[in-house]
C-alpha positions as CSV (number, residue, x, y, z in Angstrom):
1,M,11.3,-0.2,4.1
2,N,9.8,2.5,2.1
3,K,8.7,5.8,3.7
4,I,5.1,6.5,2.8
5,Y,4.1,10.0,1.6
6,F,0.6,11.3,1.5
7,A,-0.6,13.1,-1.6
8,L,-0.9,16.8,-1.2
9,A,-4.6,16.7,-2.3
10,L,-7.1,13.9,-3.0
11,G,-7.3,15.2,-6.5
12,A,-3.8,13.9,-7.3
13,A,-3.6,11.2,-9.9
14,L,-4.9,7.9,-8.5
15,A,-5.0,4.8,-10.7
16,A,-8.1,3.0,-9.8
17,C,-8.4,-0.7,-10.7
18,T,-10.9,-1.6,-13.2
19,T,-13.5,-4.4,-13.1
20,A,-13.5,-7.6,-15.1
21,E,-16.1,-6.1,-17.4
22,D,-14.0,-3.1,-18.5
23,N,-10.6,-4.5,-18.9
24,P,-9.9,-7.4,-21.3
25,A,-6.8,-8.5,-19.3
26,S,-9.1,-9.8,-16.6
27,S,-12.2,-10.8,-18.6
28,G,-13.3,-14.0,-20.2
29,N,-15.6,-16.8,-19.5
30,G,-12.9,-19.2,-18.3
31,G,-14.2,-22.7,-18.5
32,N,-12.3,-25.9,-17.9
33,S,-9.7,-27.6,-20.0
34,G,-12.3,-29.8,-21.7
35,E,-14.2,-26.9,-23.1
36,Q,-11.6,-24.4,-24.2
37,T,-8.6,-24.5,-26.5
38,T,-5.7,-22.4,-25.3
39,S,-2.8,-21.0,-27.1
40,F,-0.3,-19.3,-24.9
41,A,2.7,-17.2,-25.9
42,K,6.0,-19.0,-26.3
43,I,8.3,-17.3,-23.8
44,D,11.8,-18.5,-22.8
45,V,11.5,-17.9,-19.1
46,V,14.5,-17.5,-16.8
47,V,14.3,-19.1,-13.4
48,G,16.3,-18.0,-10.5
49,T,16.3,-17.5,-6.7
50,L,16.0,-14.6,-4.3
51,E,17.3,-14.6,-0.7
52,D,15.5,-12.2,1.6
53,A,18.3,-10.7,3.7
54,R,15.9,-10.0,6.6
55,D,15.3,-13.6,7.5
56,G,17.4,-15.7,5.2
57,K,14.4,-17.3,3.4
58,T,14.9,-18.2,-0.3
59,Y,12.3,-17.9,-3.0
60,K,12.1,-19.2,-6.5
61,T,11.9,-16.4,-9.1
62,V,10.9,-16.4,-12.8
63,K,11.6,-13.7,-15.4
64,I,8.7,-13.5,-17.9
65,N,9.6,-11.1,-20.7
66,D,10.9,-8.0,-18.9
67,Q,9.3,-8.7,-15.6
68,N,11.1,-10.7,-12.9
69,W,8.6,-12.1,-10.3
70,M,8.7,-14.1,-7.2
71,A,7.4,-17.6,-8.2
72,E,6.3,-18.3,-4.6
73,N,4.2,-16.3,-2.1
74,L,6.0,-14.1,0.4
75,N,6.5,-15.7,3.8
76,Y,8.0,-12.8,5.8
77,A,6.7,-13.0,9.4
78,I,5.3,-9.7,10.7
79,D,2.4,-8.6,12.9
80,S,-1.0,-8.8,11.2
81,S,0.2,-11.5,8.8
82,F,-1.5,-14.9,9.0
83,C,-1.0,-18.5,8.0
84,P,-3.6,-19.8,5.5
85,M,-6.5,-21.3,7.2
86,G,-4.9,-20.3,10.5
87,I,-2.6,-23.4,10.4
88,P,1.0,-22.5,11.3
89,E,2.5,-25.2,9.0
90,N,0.7,-23.6,6.0
91,C,3.0,-20.6,6.1
92,D,6.0,-22.7,5.0
93,K,3.8,-24.5,2.4
94,F,1.9,-21.6,0.9
95,G,3.3,-18.3,2.2
96,R,1.6,-15.8,4.5
97,L,-1.5,-13.6,4.1
98,Y,-1.2,-9.9,4.7
99,T,-3.6,-7.1,5.3
100,W,-3.2,-4.3,2.7
101,A,-1.7,-1.9,5.2
102,V,1.0,-4.4,6.2
103,A,1.7,-5.3,2.5
104,M,2.2,-1.5,1.9
105,D,4.5,-1.4,5.0
106,S,2.3,1.0,6.9
107,S,2.7,2.0,10.5
108,E,0.7,3.9,13.2
109,T,2.8,7.0,12.6
110,V,2.6,6.9,8.8
111,P,-0.8,5.2,8.2
112,C,-1.6,3.7,4.8
113,G,-4.6,1.5,5.4
114,N,-8.3,1.4,6.0
115,K,-10.1,4.7,5.6
116,T,-6.9,6.3,4.3
117,L,-6.3,7.3,0.7
118,C,-2.5,7.1,0.2
119,D,-2.4,7.8,-3.5
120,L,0.9,6.2,-4.1
121,A,1.3,3.4,-6.6
122,D,0.8,4.4,-10.2
123,S,0.6,8.0,-9.1
124,L,2.8,11.0,-9.8
125,T,4.0,11.0,-6.2
126,Q,5.4,7.5,-6.1
127,P,4.9,5.1,-9.0
128,I,6.1,2.0,-7.1
129,V,6.0,1.0,-3.4
130,R,8.5,-1.4,-1.9
131,G,6.1,-2.3,0.9
132,I,6.8,-5.5,2.7
133,C,9.0,-6.9,-0.2
134,P,12.7,-7.5,0.1
135,E,15.1,-4.8,-0.9
136,G,15.2,-4.3,-4.7
137,W,11.7,-5.6,-5.1
138,H,8.3,-4.0,-4.8
139,L,4.6,-4.8,-4.3
140,P,3.2,-5.1,-7.9
141,T,1.0,-2.3,-9.2
142,D,-2.3,-3.0,-10.9
143,N,-0.5,-2.3,-14.2
144,D,2.3,-4.8,-13.3
145,W,-0.4,-7.5,-13.1
146,D,-2.0,-6.4,-16.4
147,T,1.4,-6.8,-18.1
148,L,1.9,-10.3,-16.7
149,I,-1.6,-11.4,-17.8
150,E,-1.2,-9.9,-21.3
151,A,2.1,-11.6,-21.7
152,T,0.4,-15.0,-21.8
153,G,-1.2,-14.1,-25.2
154,D,-4.5,-15.6,-24.1
155,V,-5.9,-13.2,-21.5
156,A,-9.3,-15.0,-21.2
157,H,-7.5,-18.1,-20.0
158,A,-4.4,-16.6,-18.4
159,A,-5.1,-18.4,-15.1
160,K,-4.6,-21.7,-16.7
161,A,-1.1,-20.6,-17.8
162,L,-0.2,-19.3,-14.3
163,K,-1.8,-21.9,-12.1
164,S,0.2,-24.8,-10.6
165,K,-0.3,-28.3,-12.1
166,E,-0.8,-29.6,-8.5
167,V,-2.6,-28.6,-5.3
168,W,-5.8,-27.5,-7.1
169,T,-8.5,-30.0,-6.6
170,V,-10.2,-29.2,-9.9
171,D,-9.2,-27.3,-13.0
172,A,-5.5,-27.3,-12.3
173,G,-3.2,-25.2,-14.5
174,V,-0.4,-26.0,-16.9
175,D,2.1,-23.7,-15.2
176,Q,3.3,-22.5,-18.6
177,Y,5.7,-20.0,-17.2
178,Q,6.5,-21.6,-13.8
179,F,4.6,-18.9,-12.0
180,N,3.1,-21.5,-9.7
181,V,-0.2,-20.0,-8.5
182,I,-1.6,-22.2,-5.7
183,P,-5.0,-21.9,-3.9
184,T,-4.0,-20.3,-0.6
185,G,-7.3,-18.7,0.0
186,N,-7.7,-15.5,2.1
187,R,-8.7,-14.1,5.5
188,S,-11.8,-11.9,5.4
189,A,-12.1,-8.6,7.2
190,D,-14.1,-10.3,10.0
191,G,-11.3,-12.8,10.6
192,N,-12.7,-15.9,8.8
193,F,-10.4,-18.0,6.6
194,Y,-11.4,-19.2,3.1
195,E,-9.6,-21.7,0.8
196,Y,-9.8,-23.2,-2.7
197,D,-8.7,-20.0,-4.6
198,A,-5.9,-17.4,-4.7
199,H,-6.1,-13.7,-3.8
200,F,-3.2,-11.3,-4.5
201,W,-2.7,-7.7,-3.5
202,S,-1.5,-4.9,-5.7
203,S,-0.2,-1.5,-4.4
204,T,-2.9,0.3,-6.4
205,E,-5.9,1.7,-4.4
206,S,-9.5,1.7,-5.5
207,T,-11.1,3.7,-2.6
208,K,-10.3,4.7,0.9
209,T,-11.3,1.3,2.2
210,S,-10.5,-1.0,-0.7
211,A,-7.4,-1.8,-2.8
212,C,-6.9,-3.5,-6.2
213,G,-5.8,-7.1,-6.6
214,R,-6.2,-10.3,-8.6
215,F,-8.4,-13.3,-7.9
216,I,-7.9,-16.8,-9.4
217,D,-10.3,-19.6,-8.7
218,R,-11.6,-22.7,-10.6
219,D,-12.2,-20.6,-13.6
220,Y,-9.4,-19.9,-16.1
221,A,-9.7,-16.1,-16.1
222,V,-7.6,-13.9,-13.9
223,K,-10.1,-11.5,-12.4
224,H,-9.7,-8.0,-11.1
225,R,-11.0,-8.1,-7.5
226,S,-10.9,-5.1,-5.3
227,G,-10.9,-6.0,-1.6
228,D,-11.5,-4.5,1.8
229,K,-8.1,-3.3,3.0
230,K,-8.7,-5.3,6.2
231,Q,-8.7,-8.6,4.3
232,A,-5.5,-10.6,4.3
233,R,-4.2,-11.8,0.9
234,S,-1.1,-13.3,-0.6
235,V,1.8,-11.2,-1.8
236,R,4.0,-11.7,-4.9
237,C,6.8,-9.3,-5.3
238,I,8.3,-8.0,-8.5
239,Q,11.9,-6.8,-9.1
240,D,12.5,-3.0,-9.4
């Protein structure tokens, strides 16, 4: 697990996530398949597997251009991780939901969570953070997500390319690159579970109490969505 270092000053470089309105990689009106014509980049993806030495679980992986991603949500059991909708069986089906502090591999002695500005990912102090990911992999930065979305060649409808063909009740994807986004929902800061969409963390902060991430729902745009660090979201790891 990575050791977390605090920035020497709050003025150190901190890459804040942008909103859907100011970054084309997360913008677009979306729409359903009957209203929009999509043209995604032709990429010869390379599928593989990853075994997590910590618990022996195996995950599908997919290499899209120069990025090698987990093609399933992380399901590493740890305190302050939750099964979607609070149903134990859903962990094996959909992976776990993690608070941001847990996703960053925080601890009481080296806190990196709510009301703490860590200034790590994308910064001069530590550009990537392993966090809760297996050895050799790390929690994606906001820039990692941008690169993935831009690789589709149609950023306004990237969610359609990344969403699973199944599970979604409406507006399923085409799973163009076998990334297999499924609607695992999230757990709010007050402990309520929500379903029908997908929320992912990045390791990039936005404020002391919120961090950057991505949100995919019944629209076809992948949206920047900062969230309260006390929320629990899905984690996809990317290879170093």
